Backbone as numpy.savetxt, mean C-alpha at the origin, in Angstrom:
# Nx Ny Nz CAx CAy CAz Cx Cy Cz
-7.54 -7.49 16.10 -7.56 -8.80 15.42 -6.82 -8.77 14.16
-5.89 -9.77 13.93 -5.12 -9.76 12.74 -5.67 -10.89 11.83
-5.28 -10.77 10.70 -5.70 -11.82 9.72 -4.80 -11.89 8.46
-5.11 -12.83 7.63 -4.20 -12.98 6.52 -4.63 -12.11 5.40
-3.70 -11.42 4.86 -3.82 -10.54 3.66 -3.38 -11.36 2.38
-4.29 -11.55 1.45 -4.01 -12.21 0.21 -4.02 -11.18 -0.90
-2.97 -11.29 -1.72 -2.87 -10.37 -2.76 -2.57 -11.16 -4.14
-3.35 -10.85 -5.17 -3.18 -11.46 -6.49 -2.68 -10.30 -7.44
-1.69 -10.47 -8.15 -1.16 -9.38 -9.03 -1.50 -9.64 -10.48
-1.70 -10.91 -10.85 -1.97 -11.16 -12.30 -3.28 -10.66 -12.64
-3.43 -9.96 -13.74 -4.82 -9.46 -14.18 -5.23 -8.21 -13.38
-4.32 -7.51 -12.78 -4.63 -6.33 -11.88 -4.51 -6.80 -10.52
-4.40 -5.86 -9.59 -4.23 -6.17 -8.13 -5.59 -6.45 -7.54
-5.69 -7.55 -6.86 -6.91 -7.90 -6.06 -6.32 -8.33 -4.72
-6.88 -7.65 -3.63 -6.49 -8.01 -2.30 -7.68 -8.34 -1.44
-7.54 -9.36 -0.56 -8.53 -9.61 0.48 -7.91 -9.78 1.87
-8.70 -9.38 2.83 -8.19 -9.49 4.21 -9.20 -10.25 5.02
-8.73 -11.30 5.60 -9.65 -12.18 6.37 -10.73 -12.70 5.44
-10.51 -12.85 4.13 -11.49 -13.41 3.19 -12.45 -12.42 2.66
-12.26 -11.05 3.08 -13.16 -9.99 2.63 -12.34 -9.10 1.59
-12.97 -8.79 0.43 -12.22 -7.98 -0.44 -11.84 -6.59 -0.01
-10.57 -6.24 -0.31 -10.05 -4.91 0.15 -10.40 -3.98 -1.10
-11.13 -2.91 -0.81 -11.44 -1.91 -1.89 -11.00 -0.66 -1.39
-11.28 0.47 -2.19 -11.00 1.79 -1.77 -9.54 2.20 -1.93
-8.87 1.54 -2.98 -7.53 2.05 -3.30 -7.74 3.57 -3.82
-7.16 4.44 -3.16 -7.35 5.85 -3.47 -6.51 6.33 -4.63
-5.56 5.55 -5.02 -4.75 5.84 -6.17 -4.02 4.58 -6.67
-3.54 4.65 -7.88 -2.70 3.50 -8.41 -1.36 3.43 -7.63
-0.92 4.51 -7.06 0.36 4.46 -6.27 0.20 3.72 -5.02
-1.03 3.78 -4.44 -1.37 2.93 -3.25 -1.31 1.47 -3.53
-1.82 1.15 -4.68 -1.77 -0.22 -5.30 -0.38 -0.73 -5.47
0.39 0.20 -6.07 1.84 -0.08 -6.33 2.67 -0.21 -5.06
2.40 0.56 -4.05 3.08 0.45 -2.76 2.68 -0.88 -2.19
1.42 -1.26 -2.15 1.04 -2.55 -1.48 1.75 -3.68 -2.26
1.72 -3.72 -3.60 2.30 -4.74 -4.40 3.92 -4.84 -4.13
4.47 -3.64 -4.22 5.90 -3.63 -3.99 6.25 -4.24 -2.57
5.58 -3.79 -1.58 6.01 -4.29 -0.30 5.69 -5.76 -0.14
4.66 -6.28 -0.71 4.36 -7.75 -0.63 5.32 -8.50 -1.44
5.70 -8.05 -2.65 6.61 -8.77 -3.53 7.97 -8.80 -2.97
8.50 -7.66 -2.50 9.85 -7.67 -1.98 10.02 -8.29 -0.64
8.96 -8.28 0.23 8.83 -8.95 1.56 10.17 -8.70 2.44
10.47 -7.42 2.43 11.68 -6.94 3.28 11.37 -5.50 3.66
12.08 -5.05 4.75 11.90 -3.66 5.05 12.46 -2.71 4.11
11.89 -1.58 4.01 12.30 -0.47 3.25 12.31 0.86 3.96
13.18 1.80 3.72 13.08 3.02 4.37 11.97 3.89 3.79
11.44 4.79 4.54 10.32 5.65 4.05 10.96 6.46 2.95
12.19 6.87 3.09 12.86 7.73 1.99 12.89 7.10 0.72
13.26 5.66 0.79 13.36 4.91 -0.48 12.00 4.72 -1.09
11.01 4.39 -0.28 9.61 4.30 -0.87 9.12 5.52 -1.46
9.34 6.65 -0.71 8.82 7.91 -1.25 9.53 8.25 -2.55
10.80 8.11 -2.65 11.53 8.35 -3.88 11.21 7.36 -5.07
10.88 6.22 -4.78 10.46 5.23 -5.77 9.10 5.58 -6.36
8.12 5.96 -5.49 6.77 6.19 -6.06 6.53 7.68 -6.33
7.19 8.53 -5.72 6.84 10.07 -5.90 8.21 10.72 -6.20
9.09 10.16 -6.98 10.37 10.82 -7.20 10.34 12.13 -7.97
9.24 12.42 -8.65 9.13 13.67 -9.32 8.79 14.75 -8.45
8.51 14.55 -7.14 8.06 15.53 -6.29 9.18 15.88 -5.33
8.96 16.99 -4.58 9.95 17.37 -3.54 10.02 16.26 -2.45
11.02 16.16 -1.73 11.12 15.11 -0.74 10.00 15.37 0.35
9.66 16.49 0.62 8.60 16.79 1.68 7.22 16.35 1.14
6.93 16.67 -0.12 5.65 16.25 -0.72 5.60 14.66 -0.88
6.66 14.10 -1.26 6.74 12.61 -1.52 6.55 11.90 -0.10
7.14 12.49 0.92 6.94 11.81 2.24 5.50 12.01 2.75
4.89 13.15 2.50 3.48 13.29 2.76 2.63 12.38 2.05
2.85 12.12 0.77 2.01 11.19 0.01 2.26 9.80 0.49
3.51 9.32 0.92 3.76 8.03 1.43 3.05 7.90 2.77
2.99 8.97 3.56 2.37 8.80 4.93 0.93 8.58 4.67
0.33 9.34 3.76 -1.16 9.12 3.52 -1.45 7.77 2.88
-0.58 7.30 2.03 -0.74 5.93 1.48 -0.70 4.87 2.53
0.29 5.05 3.47 0.39 4.02 4.60 -0.73 4.14 5.48
-1.30 5.26 5.78 -2.44 5.42 6.53 -3.71 4.75 5.91
-3.89 4.78 4.56 -4.90 4.15 3.87 -4.73 2.64 4.13
-3.59 2.15 3.97 -3.39 0.63 4.16 -3.76 0.21 5.59
-3.33 1.07 6.62 -3.58 0.72 7.87 -5.13 0.74 8.22
-5.89 1.61 7.51 -7.30 1.71 7.74 -8.08 0.54 7.22
-7.59 -0.19 6.28 -8.31 -1.36 5.70 -8.79 -2.25 6.78
-7.86 -2.61 7.71 -8.14 -3.61 8.69 -9.33 -3.08 9.43
-9.37 -1.86 9.89 -10.60 -1.32 10.59 -11.83 -1.31 9.84
-11.79 -1.03 8.56 -12.87 -1.02 7.71 -13.51 -2.39 7.44
-12.76 -3.40 7.49 -13.20 -4.65 7.13 -13.78 -5.30 8.40
-13.39 -4.99 9.50 -13.74 -5.71 10.83 -15.38 -5.77 10.99
């Protein structure tokens, strides 16, 4: 089941999926990833996202963090159902 994701960025990030609040942001960088993807509304390579958010880490560690952040976002839909 798919639904509309609503994101408000003013006054901090607030997200809701199918009218239910999305909680459980495991880090500020997961919030930043969600906001960046929503605002730019275009595809990005994993390498570019990893470098943008975890540029201070090795490529391997940055990609691992990105993979975990994307998995967190994918799990929200299942948690809210």
